[in-house]
C-alpha atoms as a printed R data frame, in Angstrom:
   type eleno elety resid chain resno       x       y      z
1  ATOM     1    CA   MET     A     1 -80.267 168.837 27.423
2  ATOM     2    CA   THR     A     2 -83.453 168.014 25.533
3  ATOM     3    CA   GLN     A     3 -85.054 164.598 25.415
4  ATOM     4    CA   LEU     A     4 -83.988 164.253 21.777
5  ATOM     5    CA   GLU     A     5 -80.371 164.920 22.761
6  ATOM     6    CA   ARG     A     6 -80.620 162.327 25.545
7  ATOM     7    CA   LEU     A     7 -81.887 159.837 22.942
8  ATOM     8    CA   GLY     A     8 -78.852 160.576 20.775
9  ATOM     9    CA   PHE     A     9 -80.433 162.695 18.018
10 ATOM    10    CA   GLU     A    10 -77.832 165.080 16.615
11 ATOM    11    CA   VAL     A    11 -78.550 168.404 14.931
12 ATOM    12    CA   VAL     A    12 -77.525 168.183 11.275
13 ATOM    13    CA   LYS     A    13 -79.060 171.446 10.034
14 ATOM    14    CA   GLY     A    14 -80.758 174.518 11.463
15 ATOM    15    CA   TYR     A    15 -82.027 177.643  9.777
16 ATOM    16    CA   GLU     A    16 -84.381 180.623 10.134
17 ATOM    17    CA   HIS     A    17 -86.914 181.694  7.534
18 ATOM    18    CA   ASP     A    18 -89.377 184.572  7.936
19 ATOM    19    CA   HIS     A    19 -90.573 184.217 11.546
20 ATOM    20    CA   PHE     A    20 -89.914 180.469 11.709
21 ATOM    21    CA   VAL     A    21 -86.982 178.427 13.004
22 ATOM    22    CA   THR     A    22 -86.358 174.941 11.638
23 ATOM    23    CA   GLN     A    23 -84.022 172.304 13.003
24 ATOM    24    CA   ARG     A    24 -83.190 168.920 11.499
25 ATOM    25    CA   ARG     A    25 -81.930 166.119 13.744
26 ATOM    26    CA   ARG     A    26 -80.784 162.630 12.843
27 ATOM    27    CA   LYS     A    27 -80.157 159.327 14.576
28 ATOM    28    CA   GLY     A    28 -79.660 156.116 12.663
29 ATOM    29    CA   VAL     A    29 -82.379 155.758 10.027
30 ATOM    30    CA   ILE     A    30 -84.626 158.459 11.529
31 ATOM    31    CA   THR     A    31 -84.483 162.127 10.524
32 ATOM    32    CA   LEU     A    32 -86.705 164.549 12.454
33 ATOM    33    CA   GLU     A    33 -87.441 168.082 11.243
34 ATOM    34    CA   THR     A    34 -89.140 170.521 13.635
35 ATOM    35    CA   THR     A    35 -90.323 174.065 12.862
36 ATOM    36    CA   TRP     A    36 -91.191 176.651 15.521
37 ATOM    37    CA   ASP     A    37 -93.036 179.952 15.073
38 ATOM    38    CA   LYS     A    38 -91.126 182.799 16.778
39 ATOM    39    CA   ASN     A    39 -94.289 184.985 16.695
40 ATOM    40    CA   GLN     A    40 -96.123 182.392 18.805
41 ATOM    41    CA   GLY     A    41 -93.539 182.015 21.553
42 ATOM    42    CA   HIS     A    42 -91.609 179.343 19.635
43 ATOM    43    CA   LYS     A    43 -94.664 177.088 19.417
44 ATOM    44    CA   VAL     A    44 -94.049 173.934 17.348
45 ATOM    45    CA   VAL     A    45 -95.987 174.360 14.095
46 ATOM    46    CA   SER     A    46 -94.768 171.267 12.284
47 ATOM    47    CA   GLN     A    47 -92.797 168.145 13.011
48 ATOM    48    CA   ASP     A    48 -92.045 165.558 10.358
49 ATOM    49    CA   PHE     A    49 -89.847 162.521 10.340
50 ATOM    50    CA   THR     A    50 -88.358 160.389  7.629
51 ATOM    51    CA   ILE     A    51 -87.196 156.823  7.842
52 ATOM    52    CA   GLU     A    52 -84.718 155.790  5.168
53 ATOM    53    CA   ASP     A    53 -86.605 154.444  2.127
54 ATOM    54    CA   GLY     A    54 -89.904 155.842  3.473
55 ATOM    55    CA   SER     A    55 -91.579 159.043  4.590
56 ATOM    56    CA   TYR     A    56 -94.351 159.463  7.190
57 ATOM    57    CA   ASP     A    57 -96.109 162.225  9.156
58 ATOM    58    CA   LEU     A    58 -95.319 162.417 12.859
59 ATOM    59    CA   GLU     A    59 -98.421 162.656 15.049
60 ATOM    60    CA   SER     A    60 -96.765 162.888 18.479
61 ATOM    61    CA   GLU     A    61 -93.429 162.766 20.293
62 ATOM    62    CA   LEU     A    62 -94.497 159.431 21.796
63 ATOM    63    CA   GLU     A    63 -94.592 157.911 18.308
64 ATOM    64    CA   LEU     A    64 -91.011 159.091 17.772
65 ATOM    65    CA   LEU     A    65 -89.936 157.335 20.983
66 ATOM    66    CA   PHE     A    66 -91.532 154.081 19.822
67 ATOM    67    CA   LEU     A    67 -89.941 154.344 16.374
68 ATOM    68    CA   ASP     A    68 -86.528 155.011 17.928
69 ATOM    69    CA   GLU     A    69 -86.916 151.899 20.061
70 ATOM    70    CA   ILE     A    70 -87.920 149.782 17.047
71 ATOM    71    CA   PHE     A    71 -85.511 151.035 14.362
72 ATOM    72    CA   ASN     A    72 -82.390 152.012 16.334
73 ATOM    73    CA   LYS     A    73 -81.781 148.943 18.529
């Protein structure tokens, strides 16, 4: 089980495109979309999150943990 699963984020969409894999997860007001590059050993190449009524760039997983704590009490 991944840390996101332990936090309660559920997969709402997943798809492959070219040599990338993208997965969208949601919990409460937060939606997280992660893309991995299969040609680079599934290295994360982008990770964005959206909060309802706003959109921001995710800089680190730690920021996601703080946002989860703040918005999903």
